[in-house]
Backbone and ligand atoms as CSV (ligand in chain L), in Angstrom:
chain,resi,resn,atom,element,x,y,z
A,1,MET,N,N,114.899,101.442,87.717
A,1,MET,CA,C,114.138,101.293,88.761
A,1,MET,C,C,114.755,100.128,89.513
A,2,ALA,N,N,114.220,100.502,90.898
A,2,ALA,CA,C,114.743,99.637,92.068
A,2,ALA,C,C,113.906,98.255,92.210
A,3,ILE,N,N,114.707,97.297,92.401
A,3,ILE,CA,C,113.951,95.933,93.027
A,3,ILE,C,C,113.761,96.011,94.355
A,4,GLU,N,N,112.512,96.044,94.865
A,4,GLU,CA,C,112.221,96.295,96.193
A,4,GLU,C,C,111.497,94.922,96.762
A,5,ARG,N,N,111.105,94.900,98.093
A,5,ARG,CA,C,110.288,93.913,98.641
A,5,ARG,C,C,109.243,94.596,99.622
A,6,THR,N,N,107.986,94.025,99.406
A,6,THR,CA,C,107.031,94.642,100.363
A,6,THR,C,C,106.240,93.313,100.992
A,7,PHE,N,N,105.838,93.750,102.118
A,7,PHE,CA,C,104.994,92.834,102.865
A,7,PHE,C,C,103.416,92.722,102.684
A,8,SER,N,N,102.846,91.933,102.539
A,8,SER,CA,C,101.283,91.617,102.069
A,8,SER,C,C,100.617,90.613,102.926
A,9,ILE,N,N,99.360,90.891,103.253
A,9,ILE,CA,C,98.639,89.830,103.698
A,9,ILE,C,C,97.173,89.583,103.077
A,10,LEU,N,N,97.077,88.423,102.730
A,10,LEU,CA,C,95.806,87.933,102.215
A,10,LEU,C,C,94.794,87.835,103.434
A,11,LYS,N,N,93.861,88.440,103.678
A,11,LYS,CA,C,93.042,88.663,104.922
A,11,LYS,C,C,91.795,87.513,105.043
A,12,PRO,N,N,91.172,87.435,106.177
A,12,PRO,CA,C,90.304,86.398,106.335
A,12,PRO,C,C,89.108,86.329,105.399
A,13,ASP,N,N,88.588,87.261,104.888
A,13,ASP,CA,C,87.677,87.200,104.003
A,13,ASP,C,C,88.051,86.556,102.833
A,14,ALA,N,N,89.370,86.639,102.343
A,14,ALA,CA,C,90.025,86.132,101.179
A,14,ALA,C,C,90.368,84.583,101.249
A,15,THR,N,N,90.797,84.210,102.490
A,15,THR,CA,C,90.756,83.090,102.653
A,15,THR,C,C,89.557,82.198,102.894
A,16,ARG,N,N,88.617,82.692,103.269
A,16,ARG,CA,C,87.349,82.138,103.744
A,16,ARG,C,C,86.718,81.888,102.476
A,17,ARG,N,N,87.040,82.573,101.373
A,17,ARG,CA,C,86.108,82.598,99.976
A,17,ARG,C,C,87.040,82.057,98.964
A,18,ASN,N,N,88.125,81.549,99.414
A,18,ASN,CA,C,89.277,80.473,98.513
A,18,ASN,C,C,89.625,81.361,97.393
A,19,LEU,N,N,89.928,82.657,97.855
A,19,LEU,CA,C,90.453,83.622,96.621
A,19,LEU,C,C,92.028,83.779,96.646
A,20,THR,N,N,92.770,82.928,97.431
A,20,THR,CA,C,94.196,83.297,97.626
A,20,THR,C,C,94.899,83.087,96.202
A,21,GLY,N,N,94.332,81.960,95.452
A,21,GLY,CA,C,94.900,81.785,94.050
A,21,GLY,C,C,94.650,82.856,93.147
A,22,LYS,N,N,93.333,83.386,93.140
A,22,LYS,CA,C,93.077,84.505,92.218
A,22,LYS,C,C,93.691,85.713,92.450
A,23,ILE,N,N,94.065,86.176,93.932
A,23,ILE,CA,C,94.569,87.380,94.431
A,23,ILE,C,C,96.089,87.269,94.082
A,24,ASN,N,N,96.798,85.873,94.298
A,24,ASN,CA,C,98.218,85.609,94.002
A,24,ASN,C,C,98.498,86.020,92.234
A,25,ALA,N,N,97.425,85.574,91.550
A,25,ALA,CA,C,97.539,85.752,89.914
A,25,ALA,C,C,97.484,87.051,89.842
A,26,LYS,N,N,96.989,87.936,90.579
A,26,LYS,CA,C,96.689,89.426,90.319
A,26,LYS,C,C,98.454,89.807,90.521
A,27,PHE,N,N,99.069,89.376,91.494
A,27,PHE,CA,C,100.465,89.954,91.738
A,27,PHE,C,C,101.168,89.628,90.741
A,28,GLU,N,N,101.231,88.171,90.497
A,28,GLU,CA,C,102.165,87.633,89.393
A,28,GLU,C,C,101.931,88.357,88.055
A,29,ASP,N,N,100.752,88.461,87.542
A,29,ASP,CA,C,100.559,88.781,86.219
A,29,ASP,C,C,100.927,90.449,86.204
A,30,ALA,N,N,101.151,91.135,87.283
A,30,ALA,CA,C,101.550,92.302,87.186
A,30,ALA,C,C,103.271,92.518,87.488
A,31,GLY,N,N,103.803,91.391,87.637
A,31,GLY,CA,C,105.204,91.329,87.526
A,31,GLY,C,C,105.600,91.000,89.031
A,32,LEU,N,N,104.996,90.944,90.218
A,32,LEU,CA,C,105.554,90.770,91.539
A,32,LEU,C,C,105.754,89.345,91.523
A,33,SER,N,N,106.879,89.001,92.384
A,33,SER,CA,C,107.020,87.520,92.560
A,33,SER,C,C,106.847,87.353,94.162
A,34,ILE,N,N,106.144,86.284,94.409
A,34,ILE,CA,C,106.018,85.703,95.874
A,34,ILE,C,C,107.099,85.204,96.129
A,35,VAL,N,N,107.862,85.567,96.962
A,35,VAL,CA,C,109.505,85.190,97.562
A,35,VAL,C,C,109.102,84.363,98.854
A,36,ALA,N,N,107.990,84.657,99.496
A,36,ALA,CA,C,108.018,83.945,100.679
A,36,ALA,C,C,106.288,84.112,101.016
A,37,GLN,N,N,106.075,83.016,101.853
A,37,GLN,CA,C,104.322,82.751,101.939
A,37,GLN,C,C,104.282,81.900,103.106
A,38,ARG,N,N,103.262,82.399,103.788
A,38,ARG,CA,C,102.953,81.372,104.969
A,38,ARG,C,C,101.445,81.560,105.242
A,39,ARG,N,N,100.813,80.445,105.489
A,39,ARG,CA,C,99.276,80.619,105.732
A,39,ARG,C,C,99.255,80.483,107.369
A,40,ILE,N,N,98.631,81.429,108.326
A,40,ILE,CA,C,98.774,81.316,109.611
A,40,ILE,C,C,97.476,81.858,110.318
A,41,GLN,N,N,97.173,81.504,111.596
A,41,GLN,CA,C,96.022,81.855,112.184
A,41,GLN,C,C,96.809,82.905,113.090
A,42,MET,N,N,96.436,84.476,112.869
A,42,MET,CA,C,97.013,85.350,113.658
A,42,MET,C,C,96.447,85.322,115.285
A,43,THR,N,N,97.279,85.552,116.204
A,43,THR,CA,C,96.934,85.627,117.588
A,43,THR,C,C,96.327,87.311,117.740
A,44,THR,N,N,95.479,87.265,118.902
A,44,THR,CA,C,95.076,88.579,118.986
A,44,THR,C,C,96.175,89.706,119.258
A,45,ALA,N,N,97.413,89.030,120.245
A,45,ALA,CA,C,98.549,89.825,120.581
A,45,ALA,C,C,99.152,90.351,119.015
A,46,GLN,N,N,99.346,89.330,118.020
A,46,GLN,CA,C,100.243,89.666,117.126
A,46,GLN,C,C,99.334,90.725,116.303
A,47,ALA,N,N,97.879,90.748,116.126
A,47,ALA,CA,C,97.129,91.549,115.436
A,47,ALA,C,C,97.172,92.828,116.100
A,48,GLU,N,N,97.056,93.164,117.402
A,48,GLU,CA,C,97.086,94.145,117.973
A,48,GLU,C,C,98.614,94.888,117.796
A,49,SER,N,N,99.561,94.112,117.781
A,49,SER,CA,C,100.725,94.932,117.650
A,49,SER,C,C,101.126,95.118,116.405
A,50,PHE,N,N,100.746,94.295,115.578
A,50,PHE,CA,C,100.998,94.547,113.911
A,50,PHE,C,C,100.198,96.062,113.588
A,51,TYR,N,N,98.978,96.340,114.102
A,51,TYR,CA,C,98.142,97.443,113.856
A,51,TYR,C,C,98.404,98.294,114.674
A,52,GLY,N,N,99.303,98.477,115.615
A,52,GLY,CA,C,99.522,99.270,116.867
A,52,GLY,C,C,99.307,100.681,116.284
A,53,VAL,N,N,99.685,101.116,115.288
A,53,VAL,CA,C,99.662,102.624,114.675
A,53,VAL,C,C,98.134,102.961,114.752
A,54,HIS,N,N,97.186,101.850,114.648
A,54,HIS,CA,C,95.743,102.360,114.562
A,54,HIS,C,C,95.180,102.170,115.969
A,55,ARG,N,N,96.043,101.996,117.101
A,55,ARG,CA,C,95.370,101.803,118.382
A,55,ARG,C,C,94.218,102.640,118.557
A,56,GLU,N,N,94.516,103.943,118.347
A,56,GLU,CA,C,93.454,105.013,119.029
A,56,GLU,C,C,92.437,105.164,117.999
A,57,ARG,N,N,92.499,104.450,116.943
A,57,ARG,CA,C,91.219,104.546,116.003
A,57,ARG,C,C,90.008,103.977,116.524
A,58,GLY,N,N,88.904,104.262,115.966
A,58,GLY,CA,C,87.449,103.746,116.366
A,58,GLY,C,C,87.341,102.405,115.839
A,59,PHE,N,N,87.975,102.313,114.995
A,59,PHE,CA,C,87.851,100.645,114.297
A,59,PHE,C,C,88.799,99.603,114.621
A,60,PHE,N,N,89.656,100.172,115.673
A,60,PHE,CA,C,90.830,99.057,115.865
A,60,PHE,C,C,90.466,97.815,116.538
A,61,ARG,N,N,89.247,97.748,117.450
A,61,ARG,CA,C,89.106,96.634,118.077
A,61,ARG,C,C,88.215,95.666,117.144
A,62,ASP,N,N,87.409,96.346,116.319
A,62,ASP,CA,C,86.854,95.560,115.037
A,62,ASP,C,C,87.756,94.833,114.109
A,63,LEU,N,N,89.039,95.790,113.830
A,63,LEU,CA,C,89.972,95.427,112.809
A,63,LEU,C,C,90.731,93.919,113.446
A,64,VAL,N,N,91.072,94.140,115.022
A,64,VAL,CA,C,92.046,93.084,115.333
A,64,VAL,C,C,90.821,91.917,115.408
A,65,THR,N,N,89.825,91.817,115.638
A,65,THR,CA,C,88.639,90.843,115.647
A,65,THR,C,C,88.740,90.227,114.391
A,66,PHE,N,N,88.432,91.004,113.410
A,66,PHE,CA,C,88.296,90.549,111.988
A,66,PHE,C,C,89.606,89.966,111.438
A,67,MET,N,N,90.962,90.537,111.887
A,67,MET,CA,C,91.801,89.683,111.537
A,67,MET,C,C,92.520,88.471,111.979
A,68,THR,N,N,91.401,88.250,113.384
A,68,THR,CA,C,91.815,86.910,113.974
A,68,THR,C,C,90.726,86.119,113.785
A,69,SER,N,N,89.750,86.509,112.947
A,69,SER,CA,C,88.588,85.647,112.784
A,69,SER,C,C,88.959,84.381,111.729
A,70,GLY,N,N,89.886,84.135,111.188
A,70,GLY,CA,C,90.184,82.887,110.274
A,70,GLY,C,C,91.473,83.152,109.851
A,71,PRO,N,N,92.249,82.193,109.124
A,71,PRO,CA,C,93.547,82.178,108.550
A,71,PRO,C,C,93.780,83.315,107.781
A,72,VAL,N,N,95.045,83.813,107.846
A,72,VAL,CA,C,95.641,84.660,106.628
A,72,VAL,C,C,96.830,84.135,106.057
A,73,VAL,N,N,97.066,84.776,104.911
A,73,VAL,CA,C,98.491,84.539,104.244
A,73,VAL,C,C,99.298,85.450,104.376
A,74,VAL,N,N,100.253,85.252,104.937
A,74,VAL,CA,C,101.429,86.590,105.125
A,74,VAL,C,C,102.570,86.148,103.912
A,75,GLN,N,N,103.089,87.216,103.386
A,75,GLN,CA,C,103.693,87.059,101.917
A,75,GLN,C,C,104.817,88.304,101.893
A,76,VAL,N,N,105.905,87.876,101.508
A,76,VAL,CA,C,106.683,88.821,100.835
A,76,VAL,C,C,106.604,88.968,99.276
A,77,LEU,N,N,106.419,90.033,98.667
A,77,LEU,CA,C,106.359,90.349,97.299
A,77,LEU,C,C,107.460,91.202,96.908
A,78,GLU,N,N,108.060,90.686,95.720
A,78,GLU,CA,C,109.342,91.260,95.110
A,78,GLU,C,C,109.189,91.793,93.742
A,79,GLY,N,N,109.675,92.756,93.425
A,79,GLY,CA,C,109.848,93.332,91.944
A,79,GLY,C,C,109.993,94.650,91.846
A,80,GLU,N,N,110.032,95.360,90.947
A,80,GLU,CA,C,110.313,96.678,90.786
A,80,GLU,C,C,109.480,97.750,91.257
A,81,ASN,N,N,109.897,98.581,92.226
A,81,ASN,CA,C,109.183,99.497,92.988
A,81,ASN,C,C,107.954,98.746,93.754
A,82,ALA,N,N,108.026,97.727,94.271
A,82,ALA,CA,C,107.192,96.690,94.898
A,82,ALA,C,C,106.134,97.296,95.708
A,83,VAL,N,N,106.737,98.308,96.652
A,83,VAL,CA,C,105.573,98.944,97.632
A,83,VAL,C,C,104.524,99.689,96.919
A,84,LEU,N,N,105.017,100.760,95.878
A,84,LEU,CA,C,103.924,101.129,95.165
A,84,LEU,C,C,103.189,100.472,94.168
A,85,ALA,N,N,104.039,99.498,93.505
A,85,ALA,CA,C,103.134,98.780,92.437
A,85,ALA,C,C,102.112,97.811,93.256
A,86,ASN,N,N,102.260,97.187,94.421
A,86,ASN,CA,C,101.460,96.762,95.119
A,86,ASN,C,C,100.198,97.347,95.561
A,87,ARG,N,N,100.515,98.617,95.949
A,87,ARG,CA,C,99.380,99.320,96.378
A,87,ARG,C,C,98.487,99.902,94.913
A,88,GLU,N,N,99.003,99.774,93.939
A,88,GLU,CA,C,98.328,100.192,92.886
A,88,GLU,C,C,97.493,98.853,92.517
A,89,ILE,N,N,98.059,97.722,92.435
A,89,ILE,CA,C,97.396,96.422,92.463
A,89,ILE,C,C,96.350,96.259,93.278
A,90,MET,N,N,96.535,96.639,94.332
A,90,MET,CA,C,95.387,96.514,95.621
A,90,MET,C,C,94.276,97.496,95.472
A,91,GLY,N,N,94.569,98.595,94.922
A,91,GLY,CA,C,93.465,99.542,95.005
A,91,GLY,C,C,93.255,100.164,96.221
A,92,ALA,N,N,92.222,101.210,96.187
A,92,ALA,CA,C,92.163,102.147,97.384
A,92,ALA,C,C,91.553,101.162,98.688
A,93,THR,N,N,91.762,101.491,99.820
A,93,THR,CA,C,91.514,100.897,100.981
A,93,THR,C,C,89.891,100.548,101.053
A,94,ASN,N,N,89.178,101.778,100.770
A,94,ASN,CA,C,87.561,101.427,100.717
A,94,ASN,C,C,87.443,100.800,99.145
A,95,PRO,N,N,86.779,99.656,99.152
A,95,PRO,CA,C,86.594,99.189,97.936
A,95,PRO,C,C,85.545,100.075,97.008
A,96,ALA,N,N,84.824,100.843,97.632
A,96,ALA,CA,C,83.922,101.771,97.039
A,96,ALA,C,C,84.580,102.771,96.073
A,97,ASN,N,N,85.913,103.097,96.455
A,97,ASN,CA,C,86.746,103.968,96.009
A,97,ASN,C,C,87.769,103.408,95.014
A,98,ALA,N,N,87.913,102.221,94.934
A,98,ALA,CA,C,88.982,101.356,94.119
A,98,ALA,C,C,88.744,101.193,92.685
A,99,ALA,N,N,89.907,101.364,92.125
A,99,ALA,CA,C,89.725,101.611,90.495
A,99,ALA,C,C,89.313,100.239,89.882
A,100,ALA,N,N,88.959,99.940,88.744
A,100,ALA,CA,C,88.478,98.894,88.111
A,100,ALA,C,C,89.686,98.108,87.932
A,101,GLY,N,N,89.378,96.817,87.846
A,101,GLY,CA,C,90.616,95.754,87.896
A,101,GLY,C,C,91.580,95.687,89.084
A,102,THR,N,N,91.288,96.364,90.005
A,102,THR,CA,C,92.192,96.266,91.276
A,102,THR,C,C,91.701,94.972,92.284
A,103,ILE,N,N,92.626,94.344,92.964
A,103,ILE,CA,C,92.025,93.323,93.966
A,103,ILE,C,C,90.677,93.645,94.831
A,104,ARG,N,N,90.857,95.023,95.168
A,104,ARG,CA,C,89.814,95.499,96.136
A,104,ARG,C,C,88.417,95.666,95.371
A,105,LYS,N,N,88.671,96.162,94.250
A,105,LYS,CA,C,87.548,96.494,93.499
A,105,LYS,C,C,86.838,95.284,93.213
A,106,GLU,N,N,87.338,94.072,92.651
A,106,GLU,CA,C,87.151,92.835,92.244
A,106,GLU,C,C,86.509,91.933,93.563
A,107,PHE,N,N,87.222,92.201,94.562
A,107,PHE,CA,C,87.084,91.148,95.799
A,107,PHE,C,C,86.706,91.551,96.929
A,108,ALA,N,N,86.842,92.901,97.474
A,108,ALA,CA,C,86.702,93.319,98.653
A,108,ALA,C,C,85.255,93.380,99.124
A,109,GLU,N,N,84.843,92.867,100.231
A,109,GLU,CA,C,83.638,93.007,100.678
A,109,GLU,C,C,83.295,94.293,101.259
A,110,SER,N,N,84.102,95.032,101.929
A,110,SER,CA,C,84.124,96.139,102.719
A,110,SER,C,C,85.387,97.059,103.060
A,111,ILE,N,N,85.451,98.160,103.855
A,111,ILE,CA,C,86.658,98.721,104.127
A,111,ILE,C,C,87.318,97.817,105.153
A,112,GLU,N,N,86.547,97.164,106.009
A,112,GLU,CA,C,87.514,96.178,106.924
A,112,GLU,C,C,87.572,95.212,106.083
A,113,ALA,N,N,86.739,94.300,105.480
A,113,ALA,CA,C,86.998,92.917,104.738
A,113,ALA,C,C,87.446,93.158,103.487
A,114,ASN,N,N,88.669,93.974,103.448
A,114,ASN,CA,C,89.141,94.500,102.156
A,114,ASN,C,C,90.178,93.633,101.555
A,115,SER,N,N,90.269,92.371,101.794
A,115,SER,CA,C,90.904,91.077,101.025
A,115,SER,C,C,92.483,91.109,101.409
A,116,VAL,N,N,92.874,92.300,101.181
A,116,VAL,CA,C,94.493,92.330,101.339
A,116,VAL,C,C,94.913,93.696,102.065
A,117,HIS,N,N,96.348,93.427,102.645
A,117,HIS,CA,C,96.817,94.300,103.340
A,117,HIS,C,C,98.214,94.668,102.400
A,118,GLY,N,N,98.865,95.714,102.206
A,118,GLY,CA,C,100.041,96.021,101.695
A,118,GLY,C,C,100.718,96.998,102.215
A,119,SER,N,N,102.143,96.966,102.421
A,119,SER,CA,C,102.759,98.268,103.368
A,119,SER,C,C,102.689,99.289,102.442
A,120,ASP,N,N,102.674,100.540,103.384
A,120,ASP,CA,C,102.617,101.882,102.721
A,120,ASP,C,C,103.882,102.434,102.297
A,121,SER,N,N,105.163,102.046,102.726
A,121,SER,CA,C,106.385,102.464,102.595
A,121,SER,C,C,107.333,101.631,102.611
A,122,ALA,N,N,108.582,101.699,102.048
A,122,ALA,CA,C,109.850,100.853,101.967
A,122,ALA,C,C,110.088,100.507,103.369
A,123,GLU,N,N,110.210,101.788,104.323
A,123,GLU,CA,C,110.513,101.693,105.620
A,123,GLU,C,C,109.457,100.689,106.462
A,124,ASN,N,N,108.280,100.808,106.382
A,124,ASN,CA,C,107.497,99.876,106.973
A,124,ASN,C,C,107.459,98.384,106.528
A,125,ALA,N,N,107.721,98.402,105.148
A,125,ALA,CA,C,107.830,97.193,104.645
A,125,ALA,C,C,108.946,96.459,105.180
A,126,ALA,N,N,110.180,97.040,105.537
A,126,ALA,CA,C,111.075,95.936,106.301
A,126,ALA,C,C,110.691,95.837,107.537
A,127,ILE,N,N,109.752,96.520,108.362
A,127,ILE,CA,C,109.570,96.364,109.788
A,127,ILE,C,C,108.422,95.191,109.618
A,128,GLU,N,N,107.510,95.344,108.802
A,128,GLU,CA,C,106.556,94.240,108.653
A,128,GLU,C,C,106.905,92.797,108.055
A,129,ILE,N,N,107.980,92.821,107.303
A,129,ILE,CA,C,108.468,91.719,106.767
A,129,ILE,C,C,109.316,91.107,107.935
A,130,ALA,N,N,110.014,91.967,109.004
A,130,ALA,CA,C,110.502,91.188,110.008
A,130,ALA,C,C,109.834,90.968,111.125
A,131,TYR,N,N,108.565,91.488,111.154
A,131,TYR,CA,C,107.765,91.004,112.224
A,131,TYR,C,C,107.237,89.299,111.959
A,132,PHE,N,N,107.038,88.920,110.701
A,132,PHE,CA,C,106.514,87.828,110.260
A,132,PHE,C,C,107.623,86.701,109.685
A,133,PHE,N,N,108.583,87.226,109.239
A,133,PHE,CA,C,109.847,86.450,108.535
A,133,PHE,C,C,111.074,86.505,109.034
A,134,ALA,N,N,111.677,85.586,109.324
A,134,ALA,CA,C,113.123,85.299,109.533
A,134,ALA,C,C,113.832,85.539,108.021
A,135,GLY,N,N,115.115,86.033,108.152
A,135,GLY,CA,C,115.772,86.288,106.910
A,135,GLY,C,C,115.906,84.850,106.225
A,136,CYS,N,N,116.218,83.820,106.636
A,136,CYS,CA,C,116.332,82.513,106.305
A,136,CYS,C,C,115.220,82.003,105.887
A,137,ASP,N,N,113.951,82.639,105.981
A,137,ASP,CA,C,112.729,82.154,105.260
A,137,ASP,C,C,112.584,82.728,103.776
A,138,ILE,N,N,113.262,83.674,103.504
A,138,ILE,CA,C,113.103,84.468,102.311
A,138,ILE,C,C,114.437,84.120,101.386
A,139,PRO,N,N,114.311,83.161,100.468
A,139,PRO,CA,C,115.350,82.702,99.577
A,139,PRO,C,C,115.855,84.145,98.670
A,140,GLY,N,N,117.252,84.142,98.857
A,140,GLY,CA,C,117.742,85.322,98.101
A,140,GLY,C,C,117.698,85.512,96.599
L,1,CMP,P1,P,95.064,97.759,106.116
L,1,CMP,O1,O,95.649,98.375,104.933
L,1,CMP,O2,O,95.127,96.368,106.578
L,1,CMP,O3,O,95.469,98.715,107.150
L,1,CMP,C1,C,94.550,99.076,108.316
L,1,CMP,C2,C,93.131,98.467,108.338
L,1,CMP,O4,O,91.848,99.139,108.640
L,1,CMP,C3,C,92.759,99.066,106.633
L,1,CMP,O5,O,93.554,97.993,105.782
L,1,CMP,C4,C,91.353,98.459,106.721
L,1,CMP,O6,O,90.876,97.218,106.164
L,1,CMP,C5,C,90.838,98.531,108.294
L,1,CMP,N1,N,89.828,99.587,108.369
L,1,CMP,C6,C,88.602,99.362,108.900
L,1,CMP,N2,N,87.923,100.512,109.000
L,1,CMP,C7,C,88.538,101.635,108.239
L,1,CMP,C8,C,88.364,102.781,108.515
L,1,CMP,N3,N,87.247,103.439,108.946
L,1,CMP,N4,N,89.456,103.663,107.863
L,1,CMP,C9,C,90.459,102.872,107.379
L,1,CMP,N5,N,90.721,101.725,107.566
L,1,CMP,C10,C,89.770,100.985,108.085
């Protein structure tokens, strides 16, 4: 199995409710290591660019408003098949469809305030990591 990295965001609904430790424990308990992490206030321009692929979707403006409504924690997670592993740990985008034990089932408030973002492919993980972290921010 391949050791991979994936990009993760703990969203404003998670920081607002002091859930960052509980969510990080889910990653670590499942074998993913947090190899870089930073708490930031995303700007509107950063959120618009990060979610640019969704620009034409009806929820885009609300998504940008939500992601800039409070601090987020941007992270790099590392482990075996990290992209897929993280998607399983997070659960379905809509918490109503998320499996028991997943982050979104336990913590998400709605499809928008769904506590976490995780890259959907290794290719996007590399792009998303590079958007928020310099190589020198990630110890080898
Ligand atoms: P995320 O993995 O961060 O990627 C895009 C986000 O858009 C998604 O999680 C959801 O939180 C958010 N979103 C809001 N409304 C919708 C919707 N109707 N369908 C899909 N994603 C939505």
